[in-house]
C-alpha positions in Angstrom: -0.1 0.1 0.0 1.5 3.3 -1.1 0.7 6.1 1.0 -0.2 9.2 -1.2 -2.4 11.4 1.0 -2.7 12.6 4.5 -5.9 10.8 4.7 -4.1 7.5 4.3 -1.6 8.4 6.9 -4.1 9.4 9.7 -5.3 5.7 10.6 -1.6 4.7 11.2 -1.3 7.9 13.6 -4.3 6.8 15.4 -2.9 3.4 15.8 0.4 5.1 17.0 -1.8 6.9 19.5 -2.4 4.1 22.2 1.4 3.5 22.8 2.1 7.4 22.9 -0.5 7.6 26.1 1.1 4.7 27.5 4.6 6.7 27.2 2.7 9.7 29.1 1.3 7.6 31.7 4.7 5.6 32.3 6.2 9.6 32.5 3.9 10.2 35.6 4.7 6.9 37.3 8.5 7.5 36.8 8.0 10.7 38.2 6.5 9.2 41.2 9.4 6.8 41.5 12.0 9.1 41.2 10.6 11.2 44.0 10.2 8.1 45.9 13.8 7.3 45.4 14.8 11.2 46.6 13.1 10.6 49.8 14.9 7.4 50.7 18.1 8.9 50.0 17.4 12.0 52.0 16.2 9.4 54.7 19.5 7.5 54.5 21.5 10.8 54.9 19.6 11.7 58.2 20.1 8.1 59.3 23.9 8.4 58.8 24.2 11.8 60.5 21.9 10.6 63.4 24.4 7.2 63.6 27.5 9.5 64.2 26.0 10.4 67.5 24.3 7.8 68.6 25.2 5.5 71.7 25.5 1.9 71.4 21.8 1.3 72.3 20.7 3.4 69.5 23.0 1.9 67.0 21.5 -1.4 66.0 18.2 0.2 65.2 19.7 2.9 63.3 21.8 0.2 61.4 18.5 -1.8 60.4 17.0 0.9 59.3 20.0 1.6 57.0 20.4 -1.6 55.8 16.6 -1.3 54.4 17.0 1.8 53.1 19.9 0.8 51.2 17.7 -2.2 50.0 14.9 0.0 49.3 17.2 2.0 47.0 18.5 -0.7 45.2 14.8 -2.0 44.9 13.5 1.4 43.7 16.6 1.6 41.0 15.6 -1.8 39.6 12.0 -0.7 39.4 13.0 2.4 37.6 15.2 0.8 35.3 12.2 -1.3 34.3 9.7 1.1 34.1 12.4 3.4 31.9 12.8 0.2 29.9 9.0 -0.2 29.0 8.8 3.1 28.0 11.9 2.8 25.5 10.3 -0.3 24.1 6.7 1.7 23.9 8.8 4.3 21.8 10.5 1.4 19.6 6.5 0.2 19.2 5.3 3.3 17.7 8.5 3.6 15.3 7.7 0.0 14.5 4.2 0.6 13.6 4.6 3.4 11.7 7.5 1.8 9.6 5.4 -1.2 9.2 2.8 0.6 7.2 5.1 2.6 5.3 7.6 -0.3 4.2 4.7 -2.6 3.8 6.6 -4.7 6.4 3.7 -6.5 8.5 5.5 -8.6 11.1 2.7 -9.2 13.6 5.3 -11.1 16.0 7.5 -8.1 16.1 4.6 -5.7 16.9 3.5 -8.4 19.5 6.5 -8.9 21.1 7.5 -5.3 21.8 4.0 -5.0 22.9 4.1 -8.0 25.5 7.9 -6.9 26.3 6.8 -3.1 27.2 3.5 -4.5 29.4 6.1 -7.2 31.1 8.7 -4.6 32.0 6.0 -2.1 33.3 4.2 -4.8 35.3 7.6 -5.8 37.2 8.6 -2.3 37.9 5.4 -2.0 39.3 5.8 -5.0 41.4 9.1 -3.9 42.5 7.3 -0.8 43.6 4.9 -2.3 45.7 7.6 -4.3 47.3 9.4 -1.0 48.3 6.1 0.0 49.9 6.3 -3.1 51.9 9.9 -2.5 53.1 9.4 0.9 54.3 6.9 -0.3 56.6 9.2 -2.6 58.1 11.5 0.2 58.6 8.9 2.3 60.2 8.4 -0.5 62.0 11.7 -0.5 63.6 11.6 3.4 63.8 8.5 3.1 66.0 10.1 0.2 68.1 6.9 -2.2 67.5 6.6 -5.4 68.6 5.8 -8.6 66.1 1.9 -7.9 66.9 2.6 -4.0 65.8 1.9 -2.8 69.2 4.2 -0.3 70.8 
């Protein structure tokens, strides 16, 4: 199919709008995740400052919180990497959709593979994000000195 007019190109652009909207939504998720990483780093620095002046009794809980904060930073970094990869795959998907029509290259498996990869990376990133939220509650439990039943 030779595209000779804008009217023939419009359906192609409409097909590419879905992944573009996905990229926009992923951008908001990335903003939230990067803000969370910033808060983790700020909290880590605060704990390090407290550790330098802590007595022996205060050290163990601070060190436990530092370990958890470090783990959380690693989790969020991996989560960010997966979600960024998802956005990059969505961008490649848009390019592949456009070129598949312009060059009459109709490889359904390529398009489907890109879409599934995009969704898999996004899903894995969101699962890791949820894991970080759970880890933050563990750190809070240590900070509040709660027992195993959640009571002070």
